[in-house]
N, C-alpha and C positions, 0 to 999 in steps of 0.2 A: 500577818494580821492586817486586815483592812482598817481604814480610818473609822474611828468611833462616830456613830450617829448622834447628833444632838438630841436631847430630850425634846418632845413636842412643844413644850412651852418656851424653848429657846430658839425655835425656828424663826427665821425673819418674819414670815407671814404672821406667826402667832404673836410675836412682839408688836408688830404693827397694829394688829387687831386689838391687842390689849391696850395699847396706847390710845387708839381711837375710842375704844369703849370708855376708858377713864375720862378722856376729854369730853365726850358727849354726855357722860354721866354728870360731870362737874357743871356743864352748861345747863343741863336739864334741872339740876338741883337749884342752881342760881335763879333761873327764870321761874321755876315753880315756886320758890320762896317769894319772889317779887309778886307773882300773881296771887298767891295765897294771902300775903300781907295786905295787898291792895283790897282784896275781897273782904277780908275780916274787918279792916279799917272802915270800909264803906258801910257794912252792915252795923258796925258799932257806932260810927259817928255821922253817917249820912253824907251829905254834900260837903260838909266841913272837911272831910278826909281828903277830898280831891284837891283842896287848896295847898296842902302841905305834903302832897305825894312825893315830890322831888326831895324834900328834906328827909322823908322817911326811908325812901328806897333808892335815892339817886346814886349813892356810892356803889351799891351792888349792881345797879344798872350800868354804871360807867365801867365797873370792873368786868362784867360779862361781855360788854361790847368791845372793850380793849382786848380781852383774851380771844375774842372771835377773829381778830386779825390773823391769828395763827392759821386760820383756815386757808388764807391765800398761800401760805407756805406749804400747807398740806397738799394743795392742788398743784403747786409748782413742782414739788419733788415727787409727786405721783403716789403718795400714800392715801389720798382721798380722791375718789372718782367724782369729778364735778367740772363744770365749765367756769373758767377763771373770770371772764368778763362780767357775766351776770352777778357773780358773787362779789366782785370788786365794786361794781356800781352800787349794790345794795349796802355794802359795808361803808362805802364813802358817803352815801346818802345819810346813813344813821350817825356816822362820826360827825358830820357837818352839823346836823340838827342837834345832837346831844351835847357835844362839846363846844361848838362855836356859837350856836343860837341860844340854847337853853342855859348851859352852865355859866356862860359869860354874863348873862343878864339876870340878876336876882329877881327883877320885877316879872320876868317871863316865867320863872319857876313856879309861881303860884297860880298860873292860869289853868283853867279846866282842860285846855287842849293837851297839856302835858300828861295828865292822867289818862285821857283817851288814847293818846299816842302810845303810851307805855302798855296799855291793855292790848292794843292791836299787835305791837311788837312781840309781846310775851305769848299771846295766843299762837302766833306763827312759829315762834321758836320752841315752845314746849312740844308742839306736834312734830316739828322737824327734827329736833334732837332726840325725841323718843323713838321716832322711826329709824333714824340713823343708828342709834345705840343698839336697837334690837337687830337691825340688819347686819351689824358687824358680827353678832353671835349666831346668825342664821335663822332668826325668828321673824316672821312677818304676819301681822294681823290684817285681815282684809279691810276692816273699818279704818285702821290706822293708815294703811297704804292709801286708801281712798282719800282720807283727810289730808295726807301729806301732798297729794297731787291736786286737790281741788280747793282746799281752804284758802289758799293765797289768792284765788280768783276774785272773791268778793272782798277779802280783807286788804289786799295790797292797794287797790284804788282808794280805799278809805284811809290807808296809811299816807298815801300821797296827799290827799286833801288835808289831813291833820297836820302833816309836815308843812304844807304850804300855808296853812292858817297860822301855825306857830311862827313862821318867818314873817308873815304879815303883821302879827301882833308885836313882834320884836323890833320892827323897823323904827317906830318912834323913839325907842330907847337907844338904838344905835345912832340915830340922828342927834339925840339930845346929848349923849355922853361921848360920842365920837370914838367908841370902842373899835379897835382895829383900823380906824382911818389914820392915815399917816402922810406926812409931807415927804416928797422925794426931791432930789436935786433937780436943777433946771426948771424950777417953777412947776413941777409935776406933783400930783398928789393922788392917793388912793382914798376914795370916799366909799367906805364899806357898804353903806346902804345900797349904793348902785350895784355893787358886786352881788349882794343878796337878791336884788330885783332881777338881775341877769340869771342867777341860779334858779330863781323861782320860775322863770320862763323855761329854762332848760329842764326843770323837773317835770313840767307837763308835756313838753315836746318829747322827752325821752320815755315817757310812761308807756306809750303804745309799743315801742320797740322792745322795751324791757319785758313787757307782758309776753311777747312772742318768744323771747329768749328763755324766760322762766318756764314756759310751757314745753319748749324743746328740751330744756334741762331736766325737768321732772320726768318726762316720758322716757328719756334715755337713761336716767339714773335708775328708774324702776326696772327697766329691761336688763340693765347691767347687774343690778342686785340679784335678780332672779337667776341669771346665768351664773354669777360668781358664787353665790352662797347656797344655791339650791334650797331656798327657804321652805320650811313647813308652814303652811298657812293655817292659822287657827281662826275659825269663824267665831265672831263674838255674838 
């Protein structure tokens, strides 16, 4: 008697796809909740809702961005087809802005730019995670595929501008409170506002290169998805 075949749902590929589907679903639900919450609050309270955006949805945003670090592991071990460097740069960018610049300075949390930045991030992520989630189960909508490949083109530059403006608005508070600035031995010191100014320049310098990498990444991901899953395209 030959070896017993595993049920389809226990096959390695099925387990991997199930895990990725659950991961994308969790991220989609988190970002959809954030976007819906922000939209409802804006129509209910107007501009006043923008001031306390971080207090209302900051925890969920930090949770979603922290969980997204798993994607680097996914790419490294090969369960997710993606390019490591563009994703690493994007995640690093968000972690620095969210945890270092915004979370550490309560005065920055009430700025309008935080609300604008969260809207841009969630627009990109809702489309990306919806596309990835459906691709795992072999479904592709033409409009969704088009959005996943083109929406970042106008939104990402706006994200960079919003991130740069958030850094600019945070500089006076880092200078006043001395957050993350520290004295080192041998009369050396780290003055954190200088670090942020250097990062601000790098943000704009690297923007052009990242655009090219994202374009290459999206094109190749779409080609791979079509080959791997043989998706059925449903016209909307």
